[in-house]
N, C-alpha and C positions, 0 to 999 in steps of 0.2 A: 696422323691427327695432330694438329697444332695445339700448343699450350693454351688452355682456355682461360686460366686465371693468371694474374700477374704474380710476381714473386712476393710483393708486399701483402697481397691478399692471401697467398698460400701460407706465409709465415704466421698470420693470425690464426689460421686453422690449426697449424702445428702447435702453436702455443696453447690454444684452447684444449686440445687433447692431452698435451703433455702436462699442463697444470692440473687437469682433471685427474690424471693418473697419479700424480704426486699427492694430490689432496686425498684421494681414496685409499692409496696403499702406503703412503709414507707419513703424511701429516696426521691422518686419523688414527688415534690410539686404539689398541684392541679393546680397552675398557669401554670406549664409546660404542663399539660394535656390540659387545656383550650387553651393555645397558639398553641399547635399542632393541636387541632381540628379546630381552626379558620384559621390557616395559612398553614396547611398541609406541602407540600414539602418546603415551604419558612420559616418554623419554625426552628429557631436555636435550640430551646429546644428539638426538635425531635432528632437531631443529638447528642446533649449533653447527652441525656438519653440513646441513643443507644451505645455511646462510654462507658458510665458508666456501662451499662449492660455487655459489653465485658470485662471491667476492673474487675468487681466483679467476673466474671467467671474465669478470669486469676488468681485472688487471691485465688479463691476456689480450684483450682488445685494445686496451690502452687509451681510452677516450672517456671523458666525463659524460658524453652523450649516450654511452652504452648502458645507462641505468635500467632500461627495459630488459636487457640481457640478464642483468643481475637478478631481477625479479623472476623472470621465466625460469632460469636455471635453478634458482633456490627452490621454487615451488615444485617443479618437476622432480628435482633430486630428492626432496623430502618425501614426495608421494611414492617414488620408485623404491626408496629405501624402506619406507613403511610397509609397502607390499612385500618386499623381500624378507622383512623381519618375521612375517607370518609363514614364510615358506621354508625357513632355515632348518626346521626339524623334519621336513618331509623328504622322501626319497628323491633322487636326481637333483641334489642341491647344485651340481655343476650346471644343469640346465637353467636353474633360476639365477645363478650367478651370471652366466653369459647373457641371459635375457636382460638382466638389470644393467649390465655394462653396455650392451648394444643400445638400449634405450637412452642411456646417458649420452653416448656418442652421437646418436641420431639427433637428439635435442641440440647438442652443440653445433652439429653441421647445419641444422635448420636455422639456428640463430646466426651463424656465420653467413649463410647465404642471404638472409634478410639484411644483415648489416652491410654487406658489400654490394647489395642489389644484384645478386648473381643468380637469381632464380631462372631467368631466361637462359643464361649461359649454361646453367646446370641442366636444364631441359635439353639443350642442344647436345651437350656432352653425353647424356644418357641415351639419346637417340642414336648418336654415333657409335657408342659402345654396343648398343643393342643390335645394330646392323653390321658389326665388325665380324668378318669371317673368321679371323684367327682366334678371337675370343671364344666363339662358339665351338671351334674345332678343338681348342684346348680343354674346354669343359667336357666335350664328348670324350676326349682321350682319358681324362681323369675318371669319368663315369664308367668307361670300359674297364679301367684298372680296378675300380672299387667293386663293381657288381658282377658282370658276366665272367671276368677272369677268375674271380673267387669260386664261382660255380664250376668252371672248367677244371680248376686245380682240385676241388673237392671230389668231383666225379671221376677224375683221372686217377686219383689215389685211393678210391673207395675199396678196390679189391685187396689192397695191402692193409687198409685200416680194419677190414673185417677179420684179419688174422689175430687181432688183439682180443683176448677173451674178456678183458675187463677195462674199465676206464682208468686212465692214469691219474696222477695227482695234479694235473695242470689246471689252471684257472678256467672257469667257464667262459667259453667263447674267446679265450685269449688268442688262440691260433688264428681265428677269423680276423681279429683286429690287427694282429701282427702282420698278417698277409696284406691287409688293406694299406697299412702304413708303409710297408716295405715296397709294394708295387708302386704306390704314389711317389715315394722317394726316388726309386730307380727311374720312373717315368720322367720326373722333373730333372734328374741329373742327365739323362740322355738328351732331353731337349736343350739343356744348357751346354752340352758337349763335354761334360765332366766324366769321361769314361774311366779315369783313374779312380775317382770317387766311387763309381759303380763297382769296380773290382774290390775296393776296400770294404764296401757294404756287404758284398757277397762273401768275402773271406771272413769278416767278423761274424756274420750270421751262421756260417758253417761251423766255425770254431765254437761258438756259443751253444749251438745245438748239440754238438758232440760232447761238450763238457757237462751239459745238463742231462743227457740221455742216460738211462739206467741200463739199457740193453742194446746190443748191436742191431737187433731187429728194429727197435724204435728209432735208432740213429739213422738207419738206412731209409726208413719211411719218411722222417721229417726232412732228410736231405733231398730226397726225390721231390717232395712237395715244394721245398724252397727253391730248388733249381728250376723247376717247372714254372713257378711263380715269377722268378727273376727273368726267365727267358721270354715269357709272354709279355711282361712289362717292357722289356727292352725292344721287342719287336713292335709293340704298340707305339713306343716312343719314336722309333725310326720311321714308321709309317706316317705318323702325325707330323714329324719334322719335315718330311719330304713335301707335304702339302703346305706347310707353313712357309717354306722358302719361296713358294710360287706366288704368294699374296702378301703384300706388305701391310703393316698396321696403318 
C-alpha cells in the first residue's frame, strides 16, 4: 500500500497529537484538574485549559487560516473535560480517561483531515486496510491468544488447581490478565523474529513465579500453566507468520 499522505501533511498530524499530549499532561497543572473536578461547569480552569488546547492546535497547524480549528478544538475539549469531571469519582476511571483521550485524538484527526482536504484519501485508506489480508490475520492471531488459549490453559491445569484447598493471596483475576499479556507479548515477538527476547521473557516469568511461590506444589502448578501458555502462543505465532509471508501488505 503506497503512502497516502505527504510528509508535510503527516507532520501536521504528528504536531497536533504531540502538542495535545504536552498540553494535557505537562502544561496543565494538577491544581487545574482538581479545580475542574470539584467545581465542574463553574471552574474557570476548565475553560482556560480548553482555550489553551485550541491554541496549541492552532499553533500546530501553523496557519492564520486555521482559526476554525481553534474554535472546534476548544469547544470539544471543554465539553469532554466537563463530562470527565463528573466521572472521576466513579469506578473504572481508567475507562473514562481512555474515552476522553480517544475523543480528543479523534477530533484532532477530523480537523486535520478537513484542513488538508484528505477525507477522500482517508476513505480510500480505510477501505484498503479493511480489505487487507494480513491485518485481519494479525487480529485473528491476537484474538486467539487472548480468548481461546486462555480457556485451554485454564482447562488443562484444572486437575492440579483442584488440589489447592483454599484460595491463595493473589489478586483477583491477576493470573488471567498476566496470561493475556504474556501470550500477546510472546506472539508479537515471534512475529518480529525476536526469539532471544522470547527466551528472556520465559526465563524472567519462571524466576518470578518461583520467587513468589510459597510452596513447591504452587510453584509446579504455575510453571506448568506458564509453559503451556508460552508454548501455545509460540505455535500460534509460527502458524500466523507462515501465512503472513505468503501475502504482502
